[in-house]
C-alpha positions in Angstrom: 8.8 7.3 3.0 7.5 10.6 1.8 3.9 10.9 0.5 5.1 12.3 -2.9 7.5 9.3 -3.3 4.7 6.8 -2.7 2.3 8.7 -5.0 4.9 8.5 -7.8 5.4 4.8 -7.3 1.7 4.0 -7.2 1.1 6.2 -10.3 3.1 3.6 -12.3 0.4 0.9 -11.8 -3.1 0.6 -13.2 -5.5 2.6 -11.1 -7.9 -0.4 -10.6 -5.1 -2.7 -9.3 -6.0 -4.2 -5.9 -3.8 -3.0 -3.0 -3.6 -4.8 0.3 -2.1 -3.1 3.4 -0.4 -5.7 5.6 1.1 -5.6 9.1 2.9 -8.7 9.9 0.8 -11.3 8.2 -2.6 -9.6 8.7 -4.3 -7.7 6.0 -5.6 -4.5 7.6 -7.1 -2.9 4.5 -8.1 -4.1 1.0 -8.3 -1.2 -1.4 -7.2 -0.1 -4.9 -4.4 2.0 -6.2 -6.7 4.9 -7.0 -8.3 4.9 -3.5 -4.9 5.0 -1.9 -3.9 7.9 -4.1 -7.0 9.8 -3.0 -6.0 9.2 0.6 -2.4 10.4 -0.2 -3.7 13.6 -1.9 -5.0 14.8 1.5 -1.4 14.7 2.9 1.3 17.3 2.4 3.6 16.1 -0.5 6.9 16.5 1.4 5.4 15.0 4.6 6.5 11.7 6.1 3.8 9.1 5.5 2.5 7.6 8.7 0.0 4.9 8.1 -1.5 3.0 11.1 1.2 4.6 13.2 4.1 3.2 11.1 6.5 5.0 8.8 8.4 2.2 7.1 6.7 0.9 4.0 7.7 -1.9 1.6 5.7 -2.1 -1.6 5.6 -5.5 -3.3 4.0 -6.8 -6.5 2.2 -10.0 -6.0 0.6 -12.5 -8.4 -0.9 -16.0 -8.4 -2.2 -18.3 -11.2 -5.9 -18.5 -11.7 -6.0 -21.6 -13.8 -9.0 -23.1 -12.0 -11.3 -20.1 -12.6 -13.1 -20.2 -15.9 -12.9 -17.0 -18.0 -10.4 -15.4 -15.7 -7.0 -14.1 -16.9 -4.2 -16.7 -16.3 -2.6 -14.6 -13.5 -4.1 -12.3 -10.9 -2.0 -9.3 -9.9 -2.1 -7.1 -6.8 0.1 -4.9 -4.7 1.0 -5.4 -1.1 2.0 -2.5 1.1 3.8 -4.0 4.1 4.1 -1.6 7.1 7.1 -2.0 9.5 
């Protein structure tokens, strides 16, 4: 995936949305959309994104109910960036 493509996808989400970088089932990095966009700004836009030595990325929207947490929104949202 090219850096510019991933930047345009991430730009559609709230900047404060949590983002987990996952390889296999292990979370390597917990960050936010804005922090990832800052990292991507350092890369050439047309360059192929290589993250943790991997080039194939799948971006997923995740959510879970938070019914047991008082005062929390009913659903917690985050993004998961799976590296292949």
